[in-house]
C-alpha positions as CSV (number, residue, x, y, z in Angstrom):
1,M,143.5,82.0,93.4
2,D,142.6,84.3,96.3
3,K,141.7,87.0,93.9
4,L,139.0,84.9,92.3
5,L,137.6,83.7,95.6
6,Y,137.5,87.2,97.1
7,L,135.9,88.8,94.1
8,S,133.2,86.1,93.9
9,M,132.6,86.3,97.7
10,T,132.2,90.0,97.8
11,G,130.1,89.9,94.6
12,A,127.6,87.4,96.2
13,T,127.4,89.5,99.4
14,Q,126.8,92.8,97.6
15,T,124.2,91.1,95.3
16,M,122.3,90.1,98.4
17,L,122.3,93.7,99.6
18,A,121.0,94.8,96.2
19,Q,118.3,92.2,96.4
20,T,117.2,93.7,99.8
21,A,116.8,97.1,98.2
22,H,114.6,95.9,95.4
23,A,112.7,93.6,97.7
24,N,111.9,96.6,99.9
25,N,110.7,98.5,96.9
26,L,108.5,95.6,95.8
27,A,107.0,95.3,99.3
28,N,105.9,98.9,99.2
29,V,104.3,98.8,95.8
30,N,100.9,99.6,97.5
31,T,102.3,102.0,100.1
32,T,100.8,105.5,99.8
33,G,103.3,108.1,98.6
34,F,106.2,105.7,98.7
35,K,109.3,106.6,96.7
36,S,111.5,103.8,95.4
37,D,115.2,103.5,96.2
38,L,117.7,103.2,93.5
39,A,120.6,100.8,93.7
40,Q,123.9,100.4,91.8
41,A,127.2,98.5,92.0
42,R,130.7,99.6,91.4
43,A,134.2,98.2,91.7
44,M,136.3,99.4,94.7
45,P,140.0,98.8,95.2
46,V,141.1,96.9,98.4
47,I,143.3,99.4,100.4
48,G,146.3,97.9,102.1
49,A,149.9,97.1,102.0
50,G,151.4,96.4,98.6
51,Y,150.0,97.0,95.2
52,Q,146.2,97.7,94.8
53,S,145.7,94.6,92.6
54,R,142.5,93.5,94.2
55,V,139.0,94.9,93.9
56,Y,135.6,94.1,95.3
57,A,132.1,94.9,94.4
58,M,130.1,97.4,96.4
59,T,126.4,97.9,96.3
60,E,125.1,101.4,97.2
61,R,121.9,103.3,97.2
62,P,122.9,106.6,95.4
63,A,119.5,108.2,95.5
64,T,115.8,107.9,95.6
65,D,113.4,108.1,92.7
66,L,111.4,111.3,93.6
67,S,109.2,111.2,90.5
68,S,105.5,111.8,91.2
69,S,103.0,108.9,90.8
70,V,99.3,108.8,90.1
71,N,96.7,110.5,92.4
72,N,93.8,108.2,93.0
73,S,90.4,109.6,94.0
74,T,89.1,108.3,97.3
75,G,86.3,110.8,98.0
76,R,87.5,111.0,101.7
77,D,87.8,114.6,103.1
78,L,91.0,113.9,105.0
79,D,92.8,112.3,102.1
80,V,95.1,114.8,100.4
81,A,97.7,114.5,97.6
82,I,100.4,116.9,96.5
83,Q,99.9,118.3,93.0
84,G,103.3,118.3,91.4
85,A,106.4,118.9,93.5
86,G,106.3,119.4,97.3
87,W,106.0,117.7,100.7
88,I,103.8,117.6,103.8
89,A,105.7,118.4,107.0
90,V,105.3,116.0,109.9
91,Q,106.9,115.4,113.3
92,A,109.1,112.3,113.2
93,T,109.3,109.9,116.2
94,D,112.5,111.6,117.3
95,G,110.7,115.0,117.5
96,G,112.4,116.5,114.5
97,E,110.8,117.7,111.3
98,A,110.5,115.4,108.4
99,Y,108.6,115.2,105.1
100,T,106.3,112.8,103.4
101,R,103.8,112.6,100.5
102,A,101.6,110.1,102.2
103,G,98.3,112.0,102.6
104,E,96.1,109.5,104.4
105,L,95.3,111.8,107.3
106,Q,93.2,111.1,110.3
107,V,92.2,112.7,113.6
108,D,93.1,110.9,116.8
109,A,91.1,110.7,120.0
110,A,92.8,113.9,121.3
111,G,91.9,115.9,118.2
112,Q,95.4,115.9,116.7
113,L,95.8,115.6,112.9
114,R,98.1,112.7,112.1
115,T,99.2,110.7,109.1
116,G,98.0,107.2,108.4
117,S,101.2,105.9,110.2
118,G,100.4,108.1,113.3
119,L,102.8,111.0,112.8
120,P,101.6,114.5,113.8
121,V,101.0,116.8,110.9
122,L,102.7,120.2,111.3
123,G,101.0,123.5,110.9
124,D,102.1,127.1,111.4
125,G,103.1,126.6,115.0
126,G,103.6,122.9,115.5
127,P,101.4,119.9,115.4
128,I,97.8,120.7,114.3
129,Q,95.2,120.4,117.0
130,L,91.5,120.3,116.1
131,P,88.5,121.1,118.2
132,P,85.6,118.6,118.3
133,S,84.1,119.0,114.8
134,S,81.3,117.7,112.8
135,K,83.1,118.4,109.5
136,I,86.7,119.0,108.4
137,E,87.8,120.5,105.1
138,I,91.4,120.9,103.8
139,G,91.9,123.5,101.1
140,S,94.3,123.4,98.2
141,D,96.8,125.6,100.1
142,G,96.7,123.4,103.2
143,T,94.2,125.5,105.2
144,V,92.3,123.3,107.7
145,T,88.7,124.5,108.2
146,V,86.3,122.9,110.6
147,R,82.6,123.1,111.6
148,V,82.7,123.0,115.4
149,Q,80.1,120.6,116.9
150,G,76.9,122.4,117.9
151,S,77.5,125.3,115.5
152,Q,75.3,126.2,112.5
153,A,75.9,124.5,109.1
154,R,77.5,127.6,107.6
155,E,79.6,128.5,110.6
156,L,83.1,127.4,109.6
157,A,86.4,128.3,111.4
158,V,90.0,128.2,110.1
159,V,92.0,126.2,112.6
160,D,95.5,126.0,111.1
161,R,97.3,125.5,107.8
162,I,99.3,122.4,106.9
163,K,103.0,123.2,106.4
164,L,103.8,122.5,102.8
165,V,107.4,122.7,101.6
166,N,109.4,122.2,98.5
167,P,113.1,122.1,99.3
168,D,115.8,121.4,96.7
169,P,115.6,117.6,95.9
170,Q,119.4,117.5,96.1
171,S,119.2,118.6,99.8
172,L,116.9,115.7,100.8
173,S,117.9,112.3,102.1
174,K,115.6,109.4,102.9
175,G,115.8,107.8,106.4
176,R,115.2,104.2,107.4
177,D,111.7,105.2,108.5
178,G,110.8,106.2,104.9
179,L,110.6,109.9,105.7
180,F,112.7,112.6,104.0
181,R,114.8,115.2,105.8
182,V,116.9,118.2,104.8
183,N,120.6,117.4,105.0
184,G,122.1,118.9,108.1
185,G,118.9,118.7,110.1
186,A,117.5,122.2,109.0
187,A,113.8,122.8,108.6
188,A,112.5,123.6,105.1
189,A,110.7,126.9,104.6
190,L,107.0,127.0,103.9
191,D,106.3,127.2,100.2
192,P,103.0,128.9,99.3
193,L,103.1,127.5,95.7
194,V,102.7,123.9,96.8
195,Q,99.1,122.8,96.3
196,L,97.0,119.9,97.7
197,Q,94.2,118.0,96.1
198,A,91.6,117.0,98.6
199,G,89.9,113.6,98.3
200,Y,92.9,112.0,96.6
201,I,96.0,110.0,97.7
202,E,99.2,109.5,95.8
203,T,100.1,105.9,94.9
204,S,103.6,104.4,95.2
205,N,105.9,105.2,92.3
206,V,107.4,101.6,92.4
207,N,107.2,99.8,89.1
208,A,106.5,96.2,90.1
209,V,107.5,94.7,86.8
210,S,110.9,96.4,86.8
211,E,111.6,95.5,90.4
212,L,110.7,91.9,89.9
213,T,112.8,91.7,86.7
214,A,115.8,93.2,88.7
215,M,115.4,90.7,91.4
216,I,115.4,87.8,88.9
217,D,118.6,89.2,87.3
218,L,120.2,89.6,90.7
219,S,119.3,86.0,91.7
220,R,121.1,84.8,88.6
221,R,124.2,86.9,89.4
222,F,124.2,85.5,92.9
223,E,124.2,81.9,91.6
224,M,127.0,82.9,89.2
225,N,129.2,84.1,92.1
226,I,128.5,81.0,94.1
227,K,129.7,78.9,91.1
228,M,132.8,81.0,90.9
229,M,133.5,80.3,94.5
230,K,133.1,76.5,93.9
231,N,135.4,76.8,90.9
232,A,138.0,78.5,93.0
233,E,137.8,75.7,95.6
234,E,138.1,73.0,92.9
235,N,141.1,74.8,91.3
236,A,142.8,75.1,94.7
237,T,142.2,71.4,95.4
238,A,143.6,70.4,92.0
239,A,146.6,72.6,92.5
240,A,147.3,71.1,96.0
241,K,147.0,67.6,94.5
242,I,149.5,68.4,91.8
243,M,152.0,69.8,94.3
244,Q,151.6,66.6,96.4
245,D,152.2,64.5,93.4
246,I,155.4,66.5,92.5
247,G,156.6,66.3,96.1
């Protein structure tokens, strides 16, 4: 009896965790450059004394879907999208180097180039710092060119170059902050082949229909596990009554 109860209990618990993963994907369907998380379940043996006759269900996120999405035109000079494979290097809140494809860039009051979420964008020598400018252009290779305030219309100056990288996808892992990092904490090398498309942003690669369908399926599985737990309780009650009658 305990086998049925334990299996249904762990199944319901892990189904709720899978629901969380799909709900997070669905919540980020409109988040620029977001990459959806994958989820799967597998049977795991219960380790302990005696025979390994009991198993439980375990939900895990084995990987992230790194497929590219659609680049939408915005016409904004500071919006950039990666063309094909590659990443924009940023400085995470912990001070380390991380990578994103969210190219909604902005300049803060101190003249620092940041992402839409406020993270500093990295250049050749660290975070990119811009002088007071009347115009900012970002080239396909990440070169940041500005027209300094008070200068002539044709007087442009190259300030820095956005660090664009393309590490092996197998070496990347996604953190809780949505940023990607190289396993082991190493910094990826600059890749001159990565290209940007100015005036565009990459949309999320989440398929809203697939995520919603998965959530409905998981909801039904959760209900099934709850029914199994109730059946286990009813069976235990009936067995106890029979034993009382016999006694």
